[in-house]
MDAnalysis code that builds the backbone (N, CA, C; Angstrom):
import MDAnalysis as mda
import numpy as np

u = mda.Universe.empty(189, n_residues=63, atom_resindex=np.repeat(np.arange(63), 3), trajectory=True)
u.add_TopologyAttr("name", ["N", "CA", "C"] * 63)
u.add_TopologyAttr("resid", np.arange(1, 64))
u.add_TopologyAttr("resname", ["MET", "LYS", "ILE", "ASN", "VAL", "GLY", "ASN", "LEU", "ASP", "ARG", "LEU", "ALA", "ARG", "ILE", "ALA", "ALA", "GLY", "VAL", "VAL", "LEU", "ILE", "ALA", "LEU", "ALA", "ALA", "THR", "ASP", "THR", "VAL", "GLY", "TRP", "TRP", "GLY", "TRP", "LEU", "GLY", "VAL", "VAL", "PRO", "LEU", "ALA", "THR", "GLY", "LEU", "PHE", "ARG", "PHE", "CYS", "PRO", "ALA", "TYR", "ALA", "LEU", "LEU", "GLY", "ILE", "ASN", "THR", "CYS", "PRO", "VAL", "ASN", "LYS"])
u.atoms.positions = np.array([
    [15.527, -5.501, 1.315],
    [14.422, -4.653, 1.403],
    [14.244, -4.370, 3.048],
    [14.557, -3.121, 3.399],
    [14.297, -2.687, 4.681],
    [12.808, -2.352, 4.926],
    [12.249, -2.697, 6.084],
    [10.930, -2.160, 6.284],
    [10.823, -0.695, 6.520],
    [9.968, -0.088, 5.786],
    [9.783, 1.371, 5.876],
    [8.359, 1.883, 6.018],
    [7.419, 0.871, 6.186],
    [6.036, 1.223, 6.305],
    [5.623, 0.806, 7.715],
    [4.983, 1.875, 8.443],
    [4.588, 1.669, 9.827],
    [3.155, 1.001, 9.862],
    [2.718, 0.763, 11.094],
    [1.526, -0.055, 11.296],
    [0.317, 0.779, 10.764],
    [0.117, 1.984, 11.083],
    [-1.050, 2.753, 10.736],
    [-1.030, 2.979, 9.158],
    [0.129, 3.208, 8.562],
    [0.296, 3.392, 7.107],
    [-0.031, 2.105, 6.499],
    [0.421, 0.953, 7.131],
    [0.141, -0.360, 6.547],
    [-1.273, -0.661, 6.390],
    [-1.967, -0.398, 7.534],
    [-3.453, -0.825, 7.483],
    [-4.198, 0.095, 6.486],
    [-3.866, 1.397, 6.399],
    [-4.437, 2.235, 5.485],
    [-4.237, 1.758, 4.050],
    [-2.960, 1.286, 3.792],
    [-2.641, 0.842, 2.404],
    [-3.392, -0.471, 2.189],
    [-3.394, -1.379, 3.005],
    [-4.228, -2.652, 2.833],
    [-5.738, -2.380, 2.605],
    [-6.292, -1.489, 3.424],
    [-7.733, -1.197, 3.262],
    [-8.037, -0.553, 1.953],
    [-7.131, 0.433, 1.499],
    [-7.422, 1.202, 0.283],
    [-7.266, 0.154, -0.878],
    [-6.245, -0.713, -0.717],
    [-6.047, -1.744, -1.907],
    [-7.195, -2.697, -2.101],
    [-7.792, -3.135, -0.906],
    [-8.815, -4.078, -0.886],
    [-10.007, -3.432, -1.522],
    [-10.246, -2.138, -1.041],
    [-11.428, -1.482, -1.598],
    [-11.342, -1.213, -3.120],
    [-10.230, -0.752, -3.458],
    [-10.044, -0.580, -4.998],
    [-10.267, -1.792, -5.776],
    [-9.584, -2.902, -5.364],
    [-9.726, -4.243, -6.032],
    [-11.288, -4.650, -6.025],
    [-11.964, -4.570, -4.902],
    [-13.215, -4.908, -4.837],
    [-14.225, -4.099, -5.799],
    [-13.939, -2.740, -5.824],
    [-14.644, -1.986, -6.797],
    [-14.517, -2.382, -8.250],
    [-13.211, -2.651, -8.492],
    [-12.884, -2.990, -10.007],
    [-13.294, -4.448, -10.287],
    [-13.444, -5.298, -9.361],
    [-13.963, -6.634, -9.611],
    [-15.538, -6.582, -9.783],
    [-16.093, -5.636, -9.183],
    [-17.569, -5.505, -9.423],
    [-18.082, -4.489, -10.571],
    [-17.080, -4.055, -11.284],
    [-17.302, -3.145, -12.304],
    [-17.900, -1.818, -11.839],
    [-17.641, -1.418, -10.649],
    [-18.085, -0.122, -10.126],
    [-17.201, 1.044, -10.676],
    [-15.921, 0.684, -10.758],
    [-14.962, 1.642, -11.245],
    [-14.237, 0.964, -12.512],
    [-13.549, 1.605, -13.210],
    [-12.841, 1.192, -14.490],
    [-11.641, 0.261, -14.144],
    [-10.912, 0.149, -15.152],
    [-9.698, -0.758, -15.094],
    [-8.700, -0.229, -14.067],
    [-8.668, 1.101, -13.818],
    [-7.659, 1.687, -12.843],
    [-7.876, 1.152, -11.489],
    [-8.992, 0.646, -11.114],
    [-9.299, 0.126, -9.737],
    [-8.378, -1.079, -9.499],
    [-7.782, -1.801, -10.553],
    [-6.878, -2.813, -10.358],
    [-5.560, -2.288, -9.849],
    [-5.316, -1.008, -9.959],
    [-4.076, -0.519, -9.372],
    [-4.069, -0.580, -7.821],
    [-5.158, -0.967, -7.295],
    [-5.167, -1.313, -5.795],
    [-4.215, -2.435, -5.295],
    [-3.736, -3.092, -6.289],
    [-2.740, -4.193, -6.040],
    [-1.454, -3.514, -5.506],
    [-1.086, -2.323, -5.960],
    [0.136, -1.688, -5.526],
    [-0.001, -1.351, -4.077],
    [-1.031, -0.547, -3.528],
    [-0.972, -0.351, -2.048],
    [-1.199, -1.627, -1.311],
    [-1.953, -2.629, -1.778],
    [-2.004, -3.844, -1.129],
    [-0.659, -4.543, -0.906],
    [0.045, -4.622, -1.948],
    [1.319, -5.227, -2.026],
    [2.333, -4.543, -0.984],
    [2.340, -3.249, -1.042],
    [3.320, -2.421, -0.196],
    [2.825, -2.590, 1.198],
    [1.580, -2.690, 1.482],
    [1.093, -2.911, 2.866],
    [1.535, -4.268, 3.402],
    [1.317, -5.254, 2.584],
    [1.580, -6.618, 2.924],
    [3.117, -6.932, 3.144],
    [3.905, -6.320, 2.326],
    [5.383, -6.532, 2.399],
    [6.042, -5.510, 3.237],
    [5.321, -4.411, 3.709],
    [5.795, -3.366, 4.645],
    [7.046, -2.661, 4.002],
    [7.096, -2.670, 2.696],
    [8.075, -1.948, 2.034],
    [7.605, -1.124, 0.796],
    [7.902, 0.143, 0.742],
    [7.533, 1.021, -0.368],
    [8.560, 1.550, -1.102],
    [8.785, 1.220, -2.276],
    [9.892, 1.690, -3.060],
    [10.013, 3.155, -3.162],
    [8.873, 3.901, -3.279],
    [8.860, 5.376, -3.308],
    [9.347, 5.900, -1.985],
    [9.028, 5.386, -0.897],
    [9.399, 5.867, 0.344],
    [10.961, 5.637, 0.389],
    [11.530, 4.547, 0.030],
    [12.919, 4.418, -0.123],
    [13.683, 5.397, -0.863],
    [13.144, 5.706, -2.015],
    [13.653, 6.800, -2.938],
    [13.681, 8.191, -2.270],
    [12.508, 8.466, -1.541],
    [12.417, 9.718, -0.926],
    [13.050, 9.857, 0.489],
    [13.352, 8.677, 1.109],
    [14.038, 8.773, 2.333],
    [13.017, 8.807, 3.424],
    [11.805, 8.388, 3.195],
    [10.713, 8.415, 4.171],
    [10.649, 7.077, 4.862],
    [10.423, 7.033, 6.197],
    [10.232, 5.881, 6.951],
    [9.123, 6.069, 8.085],
    [8.021, 5.350, 7.916],
    [6.929, 5.625, 8.895],
    [6.981, 4.481, 9.969],
    [7.957, 3.569, 9.918],
    [8.048, 2.550, 10.859],
    [8.880, 2.994, 12.099],
    [8.331, 3.043, 13.270],
    [8.939, 3.684, 14.448],
    [10.123, 2.775, 14.842],
    [10.024, 1.509, 14.664],
    [11.226, 0.628, 15.150],
    [12.440, 0.773, 14.339],
    [12.346, 1.215, 13.119],
    [13.553, 1.486, 12.305],
    [14.145, 2.893, 12.342],
    [13.552, 3.771, 13.106],
    [13.910, 5.242, 13.018],
    [15.195, 5.317, 13.936],
])
């Protein structure tokens, strides 16, 4: 797995994931809030499979 998620993208993914999971845990949103695990994981691992398929790389070190 080659790193393809940059710092700003990473922070946005982690924040969005945490917010969605928190909203799902408090029953503010439905079950779909648990999908926040996906952006959280891609932010923590700094790898996005969709970016790899599309050839996108937001990490300035690997460009």
